[in-house]
C-alpha positions in Angstrom: -49.0 62.0 142.0 -50.8 58.8 141.7 -54.0 58.0 139.4 -56.3 55.0 140.4 -58.9 54.1 138.3 -61.7 51.4 139.3 -64.1 49.4 137.2 -65.9 46.1 137.2 -68.9 47.4 139.6 -72.2 46.7 138.6 -75.6 45.0 139.7 -75.5 40.9 140.5 -77.8 38.6 142.2 -77.5 37.3 145.9 -74.6 34.6 145.8 -73.0 35.9 142.6 -69.8 36.9 142.0 -67.9 40.5 140.6 -64.0 41.4 140.3 -63.4 44.9 141.2 -60.0 46.5 139.4 -57.6 49.2 140.4 -55.3 50.6 137.7 -53.0 52.6 139.3 -50.5 55.3 137.0 -48.2 57.8 138.1 -45.8 57.5 141.1 -46.6 54.3 141.8 -42.7 53.5 143.1 -44.8 55.4 146.5 -47.4 53.4 147.0 -46.4 50.9 149.6 -50.5 49.6 150.7 -53.2 49.5 147.8 -56.6 48.2 149.1 -60.1 48.7 149.1 -62.7 50.6 151.1 -66.4 51.0 150.6 -69.1 52.9 151.4 -73.1 52.3 152.0 -75.9 54.7 152.2 -76.4 55.7 155.0 -72.8 54.6 156.5 -69.8 55.1 157.6 -66.4 53.9 154.9 -65.5 50.8 155.7 -61.9 48.8 154.8 -62.5 46.2 153.2 -59.2 44.6 152.2 -55.2 45.7 152.1 -52.3 44.1 150.7 -48.7 45.5 151.8 -45.8 45.4 149.4 -44.8 42.9 151.3 -47.8 40.7 150.3 -49.2 40.9 153.7 -52.7 40.7 153.3 -55.7 41.7 155.6 -59.7 41.5 155.4 -62.5 42.8 157.0 -64.3 40.2 159.3 -67.2 40.5 157.3 -65.8 39.6 154.0 -62.7 37.1 155.0 -63.6 33.7 152.8 -65.5 35.3 150.1 -63.4 38.3 148.9 -59.5 37.9 147.8 -57.7 40.8 147.1 -54.4 40.8 145.0 -52.4 42.1 142.6 -50.4 42.4 139.5 -47.2 44.1 139.5 -46.7 44.2 136.1 -50.2 45.8 135.1 -49.9 47.7 138.4 -53.5 46.6 138.7 -55.1 45.3 142.6 -57.9 43.4 142.1 -61.2 42.5 144.6 -62.1 39.3 143.6 -65.8 39.1 145.4 -67.9 35.7 145.6 -70.9 34.8 147.6 -72.1 38.2 147.6 -75.0 39.4 149.8 -77.3 42.4 149.6 -75.0 43.6 152.4 -72.5 44.2 150.4 -73.7 46.8 148.5 -71.8 49.9 148.4 -70.0 52.2 146.7 -66.0 50.7 146.3 -63.2 52.7 146.1 -59.7 51.6 145.4 -57.2 53.6 147.4 -53.0 53.9 147.8 -51.0 55.3 150.6 -47.5 56.0 150.6 -45.6 55.2 154.4 -43.0 57.4 153.5 -44.5 60.6 152.2 -48.0 59.7 154.3 -50.1 60.7 151.1 -53.1 58.6 150.6 -54.7 58.3 147.1 -58.0 57.5 146.0 -60.1 56.4 143.1 -63.4 57.4 142.2 -65.3 54.8 143.2 -67.6 52.2 141.7 -70.8 50.9 142.3 -71.6 47.3 143.6 -75.2 46.3 143.8 -76.4 43.0 145.3 -80.4 42.3 144.8 -82.4 40.0 143.7 
């Protein structure tokens, strides 16, 4: 089992920045992919960014150039640095992990990000 705990959400004005953190514990050796999804009210869950064990990174087109995903292997933590935030970035952000070998996925509890003046 893998546990994922997010932190760092909150209220920020348009153009501002936030950094989300996701700390992993448990059978972390089984995780090959870490990343972030988000879900806005009334909308489907959207993939935001992923980072794979080999270091390959992918972003949704809507966040390219504004968001940066990174990880600290020593701390078993993945981060999402969000800059130039827009009201349309408002959503609950979920950390997830995926094990390619097992096919299992794991989710954090979600953290609210609200971009508003």
